[in-house]
C-alpha positions as MATLAB code, in Angstrom:
seq = 'MSTESKITKLLAGICLNYGTSLQTIVRQFGIKASTPELEQMIDELHDRGYVHSIEKSPKGIFAQITSLGNEKAKDLLEYATA';
ca = [
       0.248   -0.074   -0.275;
       1.392    3.391   -0.850;
       2.033    6.230    1.705;
      -0.582    8.499   -0.043;
      -3.148    5.477    0.249;
      -2.046    5.238    4.079;
      -2.653    8.812    4.307;
      -6.010    8.388    2.895;
      -7.240    5.574    5.059;
      -5.670    7.281    8.110;
      -7.558   10.687    7.550;
     -10.957    8.598    6.979;
     -10.132    6.624   10.417;
      -9.562    9.966   12.284;
     -13.017   11.187   11.079;
     -14.751    8.235   11.955;
     -13.111    7.217   15.213;
     -12.999   10.821   17.125;
     -10.795   10.290   20.032;
      -9.274    7.141   19.215;
      -5.702    7.056   19.191;
      -4.014    6.544   15.636;
      -2.089    3.340   16.574;
      -6.051    1.615   17.257;
      -7.131    3.415   13.806;
      -4.328    1.874   11.870;
      -5.096   -1.387   13.319;
      -8.684   -1.105   12.890;
      -8.240    0.031    9.142;
      -5.399   -2.880    8.273;
      -3.097   -0.072    7.587;
       0.794   -1.625    8.399;
       2.767    1.587    9.657;
       5.223    1.789   12.336;
       5.478    4.357   14.843;
       7.585    6.688   13.168;
       5.953    6.279    9.840;
       2.758    7.048   11.555;
       4.265   10.178   13.163;
       5.087   11.244    9.234;
       1.435   10.405    8.137;
       0.220   12.501   10.983;
       2.621   15.403   10.131;
       1.764   15.323    6.887;
      -1.969   15.647    7.050;
      -1.165   18.435    9.566;
       0.704   20.146    6.781;
      -2.086   19.762    4.470;
      -4.493   21.251    7.368;
      -6.458   18.339    7.933;
      -5.653   17.740   11.461;
      -4.824   20.055   14.781;
      -3.773   19.472   18.493;
      -1.618   16.459   17.678;
      -0.674   15.144   21.237;
       1.604   12.244   21.391;
       1.468   10.338   25.057;
       2.217    6.861   26.415;
      -1.586    5.687   25.508;
      -0.785    6.798   21.971;
      -0.766    9.550   18.916;
      -3.804   11.579   19.037;
      -5.095   14.372   16.658;
      -8.155   16.178   15.963;
      -9.743   16.801   12.529;
     -10.497   19.937   10.994;
     -13.384   21.186    9.109;
     -11.147   21.005    5.797;
     -10.178   17.491    6.758;
     -13.705   16.552    7.593;
     -14.959   17.551    4.363;
     -11.781   15.586    2.536;
     -12.753   12.515    4.438;
     -16.558   12.915    3.866;
     -15.842   13.138   -0.141;
     -13.112   10.336    0.114;
     -15.992    8.329    1.988;
     -18.891    9.356   -0.525;
     -16.434    8.381   -3.564;
     -15.262    5.174   -1.824;
     -19.378    3.973   -1.985;
     -20.191    5.281   -5.169;
];
């Protein structure tokens, strides 16, 4: 799976799983990613303006989706179900 595909799935996962750690989301969505790779993906989503308030703790990495990220995820999910 390409990095871009992983980022897209991660964004959809964040949209659908508010308050869930990114490690849990990648497991649920079948995304194979190490913690450093996950950090790179969330940084990319932040740079694109799709997430904010990134929090790294012993419980995992957490991020909140922005309105722009929510719209992008909604478009992706609608496209996937069409």
